[in-house]
N, C-alpha and C positions, 0 to 999 in steps of 0.2 A: 847097323850101327855098331860101334865098337863098345865092347863091355867095359873097357877101362874108362872110356869117356862117361859112360852112364854112372859108374861107381864115383868118379870125381864130382859129377854134378850132384849126386845124392849126398856126398860128404859136405859139399859146399852149401846145399840147402839145409842140411842138418845143422851145420855149424852156425849158419845165419839164424835159424830158428832158436837154437840154444842161446845165442847172443841176444836176440830180441827178448827172450824169456828172462834172462838175467837182468837186462836193462830195465824191463818192466817191473821186476820185483824190487830192484834197488831204487827205483824212483817213486816209491810209495811214501812220498813226503806229505806232511800235513802241518798246518800252522798250530802252534802251541800258544794258548792264552794263559797268562800267569796272573794270579790273584794274591792280594794282600788284604788282611782285615782292615776295613776303612778307618776305624778309630786310631790306628797306629800312625796315620798321617798327621794327626794333631801333635803339637809339641807337648812335651812333659814338663810339669812344674817341678816335680820331685821324682826321684828314682831310687828305689832300694837296690841293694846289691843282689845279684843273682842267687847267691847262696842263702839269702834270707827269704826268697820267694821262688823256690824251685818248682818247676812244672814238668811232669812226666806224661807222655801220651802212650796209649796202647798201640799195638801193632797196626791196626787198621788205620788209625789217625796218623801214623808215622809215614804212611805212603805219600809219594809226591802228588798224586792226583786226588781231586776231590772225590769223596766217597759217596756213593748213592745206594740206597736200599731198593732193589727191584721188586722184591716180594719177601715173604717171611724167611726164605732160605737162600735167595740169590743176592749177591752184592756186586757192584761195579766200581772199579777205580778208574776214573777218567784218565785218558792218555793225553788228550789235547787241552784239558783244563786242569792246571796245576797250581800249587802254591809257589809264589815267587821265591820265598825262602821256606825252609822246613816249618811246618805248622808248629812243632814244639818250640822252635825259636820265637815265632810270633806270639804264642801264648805266654812264653816266659817274659818277653819284653812287656806285654800287657800287664801281667801280674806285678812286675817290678814297678810299673807306672801307677797302677790303679789300687792295689791292695794295701791300704794303710801306709801309703807312701810318705805321709807326714810324720809317721812314727814307725821306723823300720826295726824296732826292737822285736825280738822273738823270731821264730822261724815258722813260716806258713807254707806248707807243702801241698801241692795239688796234683791229683792223678786224674787225667782225662781219659776215660775209657771209650766214650763215643763222641764223634764230631762228624756228622753226616746229614745228608738229605734223605728223608724218609719217603717211602712209597705213597704216603698220603700227603705229600707236598708240605712238609714241615722240616725245619732245621732242628736237629736234635744234638744237644750237648749234655753229656752225663759223666759223672765220676764221683770222686770223694776228695776230702781235704782234711788236713790235720794241722793244728796250731800248737806250738809249744813256746811258752814265754822264756825269755832269757834266763830267769832265775828258776825255771821249771816249776813254778807255783801254779801256773795255769796251763792245763792241757785240754784242748777242745778238738772235736772232730765232727764231721758231718758229711752227708751225701747230697748230691744235686742232680736234678734232671730238669732240663729246660727245653721246652718245645715252642718254637715260634713259626707261625704259618708264613709261607712264602707269599709275597704280594703279587708276584707274577711268575711266569715260567722262565727257565734259563739259569745258567750258572751265575751270572751277576746277582740275580735275585736270591739265589741260595747263599752266596757269600755274604750278602747284606743281612740275611736272616740269621746265619751262623754268628755273625758279628754281634747282632742284637742279643741273641741267646747268650753268648759269652759275656757280654756286658751285664746282662741280668744276673748271671752266675757270679760275677765279680761283686755286684751290689749285694747279693744275698750273703756271700762270705764275709764281706766287709761289715755288714750289719751284725751278723752272727758273732764275729770275732770282736769287733769294735765295742759292742755293748758289754761284753764280758771283761775285756781289757780295761775299759774305762772305769770299772767299778772299784 
């Protein structure tokens, strides 16, 4: 056999193998499921301006994927299960709708440090808040940690439990601030 022929065949086989490898790597597609906090699907009766109810989220909650605690030291950010809009935006809209929306006086700021599914099947929402009345006569602050058990396995159950935990936080803040402001 001719050595030139063998070299050409090896090159052709090599190029075909490389092409197949590249095609295989680039076809690593997967379906992305997007989630929104369920209570945001309801219409709002009143809405405070965003600058009256700002919400800030920590770095882990700012990621597009839902956050899961695997154990005490390892965390996972889901690639296929993501928020439909940034979580910070969803929480902001929620605060504008739910926190003292009938009285938008004063500034209520919320910092969300944790918003994740724990390794013991609970939705965890934690952070702190600060309220300052318009006339600066009232200044309040507090911390929150809310844990809600998941009703079943899976990302939809996690999103529903996170929604419930967040609504519980909104109720707690509203009660804490509303009682002091009404006096």
